[in-house]
N, C-alpha and C positions, 0 to 999 in steps of 0.2 A: 232342269234346262227345258226350253220349249222345243217342239218338234219341228216347227218350220223356222227358217232364218229369221233373225231380227233385223228389220231394216228400216232406216229413217230416211225420208225424203221430203222434198219441198213441193207444195201445190198451191199456187195462188195465194200466198201470204200466210200459210199454215204449214205446219209440219205433220207429216203422216208417219205413224209408227205401225208397222205390221209385224206379225209373229208373236204378239203378247195379247192376251185377253182383257187384262185390267191394269190400270196403272194410275197413281195419284196424279193429279193436275192434267190428265188427259181425258177427253170425251170419246165415247165410241160413236163412230159414224156408220150407220147400218147400210148407208148407200154404197160404201166401198169395203165394208168388213174390216176396218181398221181403226186405230185410234188417231185422234187429231188434236192438236193444241196450236197456240199462237207462235208464229215464226220467231217472235223476239225471244222466245225461250230456248232457241237453238243451242247456244253455247252451254248452258246449264244442263239441258236434257242430254245433249251429246256426251258430255263429261260423265254424267251420271250412269248412262247406258254403257259407255266404254269401260267404266270402272266395274260396273256390275257383271257385264256379260263378255268383256274382253274380246277374243277372236270370234265368238258367236255373233258378234254385233257388226253390222255393215252400215256405214254412213254413205248414202247415195245422194246427198245434198251437193249440188255443184258448187265449186268454188266461184264466187263472183268475180267478174273481170275487174282488174285494177284500173282505176280511171287516173288519167294524167291530164290535168287542165293546163293550157298554156298560161304562162305568166303574162299578165297585162300591165302595162303601165297607166297608172291613173293620173288624171289631170291634176295640176297644182290647186290645192284648196284656196278659196277665197277667204278672206278673214272671217266672215260670218260662218262659213262652213268649218273652218278650223276651231272657232270657238265652240260650236256644236260638238265637235270631236273631243276637245279639251273637257268639256262638261260631261260628256259621256264617261270619259276615262276617270274623271274626278268622282263620279257617282259609282265607280266600281264596275263600269260596264252595264249599267242598269239604267233604265229610264226610257223616255220617249223624245224623240225628235220631231218637232212640229215646225214645218216650214212651208211657206206658200208654194203653189205649183210653180215649177220651172226655176226653183232656187237651188237645186242641187242636192236633193235628199239622197239620191242614188249614190252620188259621189262621197257623201258623208258615210253612207253605209259601207260602200267599198273601202273606204279608209279604216274603218274599225273592224272589218271582217278578219283580217289576218291576226288580230290581237285577241280574238275572242273564240271560245268554244261553244257560246251559247247560241240560242236560235234568235236570228233577227226577223222580225215579222213586220211587213209592209201592210198598212191599213189605210183606207180612205175614211176620214172622219165625216160622217153624214150630219145633216141638219135634222133637228127636232126629234 
């Protein structure tokens, strides 16, 4: 067992692990004298550290606040907007919605968001 406490904390998009000298998938940061890895590894690393070190391990990563967004009522879709939603659904929630400015792409996106866990990306198509 290490002499100093094993502590996991969060710092600007990364995890910092102190109390250990070397560990797979972690990089040593000489500026702070501790190990560092990407924050996306939190659950995996936390579980491994907890299993390996038990009570000698301290997780100091703050629990993020739970967000509650108010439910909004969206406008009734026009026929061409509903056709775009139907086409999106028929394609398994994949594809591209191309509509001119001011024709309700945002409403189409809002209509499909509750039914998808994938990422919706808005892009402006440029010329040339």
